[in-house]
C-alpha positions, 0 to 999 in steps of 0.5 A: 505407515500412513501420516496422520492428518495434515491439520487444516485450517477454517477459512474466513473471506471477505468479499466486497460488492465493489472496490472500497467497500472495505474489504482490506481493513475488515480482512487485517480486523479479523486476522487481529480479532483471531489471533488475540484468541491464540489461534495461528493466523495469516492472511491470503490474497491470491491476486492483488493490483497496486502499487503498493508493495513491501519487501518480505520473506522470499520462497524457497531459495530465493532471499525476499520478494514483494506483495501488496502492502495491505497484506503486508499489515494483515499479516503483521496483525495476525502476529506472523511473518509476511511472506510471498505466499500470502500475495502470491500474484501482485499486479503492478500497473504501469500504464492503463493497459499494461501491468508488471506481474510479480510471482511469488515475490518475483517479476515475472516477464514472460507472464507480464507479456502475456495476455492479461485473460491468459494468465489464469491457468499459468498461475493458478496452480502456484496461487493453490499450492500456497493457500494450500500450504497456507491452510495446512500449517495455521488455524485460521487463514483470513482471506481477501477477494478483490473487486466484486465476486459477481463481474460476471465478465470476468468468472471463466477467468476468476482465480481471486474471488469464488474460486478461491472460495470454493477451493479453501470451502470458506465462509464468506462476508460480503460487505458493501459501502452503505455512504454510497448508496444502493447498498441493499441492491448492491448485496442483492444483485452479487447474491443472485448472480452467484451460481448455487454452490457459491451463493452457499458459502456466503455467511453474512452481510456486512453494512460499512461506512454507515451514517445515522440512525441504524433503526432506520435500516428496518425492515430492509435486512429482514426483507434481504434475508427473506430473500436470500436467506442470508442475514446482515450480521454488523452494521459498521458505523463510518470510520475516517481514522482507524489508523490504516494507510490508504490503498490503492491510489485512494486518497482520503482529502480530508482534513483532520487535523486538530489545532494549528498547522505548524508544518504542511507536507505537500506530496505530489499525487502522480498517476502511478504513485507507489507505496504511498501507505509509507505516509500514514504516520504523519497524519498522527504528528500534531501540527502536520498536514498532509496534502495530496498535490495534483496542480501548482496551485495547491502549492501557491501557498506553501511557506519555505518551512514547508515540505514537498515530497516526490514519493515513489513512483511505478513508472518513473518517466510517465509520471515526470512527464504528467508532471510537466504538464501540469506545470508541477516542475516549475512550482517545485523548482521555485520552491527548492529555489527559495530554499524551501524544503524537498524530499524525493524518495525513489522514484522521486529521487530518480525524478530530482536528477538531470537524466533518466536513461532506460536502456532495457525498455524497463518503463515501457516508454518509447523515451530511452533518455529523458531529462529530469528536474535538474535539482541534483546532479545525478543520472539514473540508469534503469537496469533489467534487474530489480533490486528487492532489499531490506536496508539499515542506513545512517544520514551522513548529513554532517555539521555543515548542514545544522550549521546553515539550518538545513531542513534535513539538518536533524537527520544527522546521525539518524540509523533507520530501517526501511526497504528498497525497490527499485530498477533504477540505479542512480549516480553522479553526473559525470560531466557536472562533477567533472565541471565541481557540481556534484551532489553530497553522498549522505547515506552509503552506497548512493542510498541519499544524496542532498545538493549543496544548499541542503534543502533538496533530499533525495533517497532510495529508502522507503520508510522514512517516516514508519521510523520512530527514530527518523519521526523522533529526529523531524517532529520530537519538539511537536510530538506531544505523546507516542505516535500510535502504533500499528500494533495499537491500530491493529487492537483498536480494528479488533474491539471496533469489530467485536463491539460491532458484529452479531454476538457469536458471529465471528467465532461461529465463522471458524465453528467457535 
């Protein structure tokens, strides 16, 4: 007896003429658009290159693993449980010519050492299986491409763009950033460089980030349709504050703050910054200005009540060396010495200590030992095994900190939920501890540490500012109302594309 035919999801794919064209947010919007029609929807991106990662459900016996943050948010938009099949291959850049390879959520050292072009044959069967399983289990799979599908130097080893589109028989949208200029040339050039079978999958062009009178675009969309047979199905106005986090190290430095600045949060933007998406909620807090910092001059105007944050890093020792080259180490030390608030998260915590020791060469640096900033009496040893897990913990800052008006006193007794992704293991510096110079453990298991004065705090837990309890504790008096939720952001994205796409196009992509 044969089994009935396995249901096959309809696949919609978002391609871009360039990086930064708007693929990620449009994919997220499509996930929510289709999900709120009662369909079972999941996102998929075969390969993502990003140091922004989240901990999600693993595959098989694996308890958990990593995927790119964009696919994590897309999954939430789709009302699905995030899991590793949604982003089977994640490349986390450590240097300009080296990336840590994460396959199905787990670090793969053999693939990390393999030549970049040689990986395709090894990873494609895994990618295809993950995609096939998602197609079999769902109604709609919304797929995101990477870069441009017309990168002809890479087409022979493509595993993320048109090879995926052909495998899934996906209805493809090609999006371009019209604000850059040359949008119609980008669209036509991309289409023209594709083989005929791949061109046939492109069902519509999307003009993103448009400013001005849309009627002035004529007759270009009509001419493009005559040349290619593909219509322009949407012109999306520029939207600065859609609410999704920044991705892939692309910073929005525009000041969108309304009203008086009560607090400046200066985040050090080193080259291998990771998990920068966790700071997005700070943009929604009234009176808080989020500032990305790359030089001491940008810290010069900080008040003692302002914060300096050292975020996560995919190469802690390398980013620490960069920080010193910029002279930021002295500026941070001065701020801390005057009693200013300093927060280190994951790699930032490791930098705050006295020493970093890398006996296994985890960070692929010629230095096996490096001095830290010396703001916490800690030492970090990088282990071969990686900690990847969800964590809940309570701050044990204590009343003494509150009595001296400690900047982090509001977190005392607050339980927060977040995630850990790190090789380093941190402990008290033995020699300094013997002399009485110890850091206070303010979370169980060495998850968070504080200096004696209390103004310097380091923690391994990512996601502090995404936790409602932490936000309420830190900014409760400033919050005029509830901070916008991710769900409200997803709904806004779906409403946006529903308003600006030509009628019937989005449903037509899935045959409805």
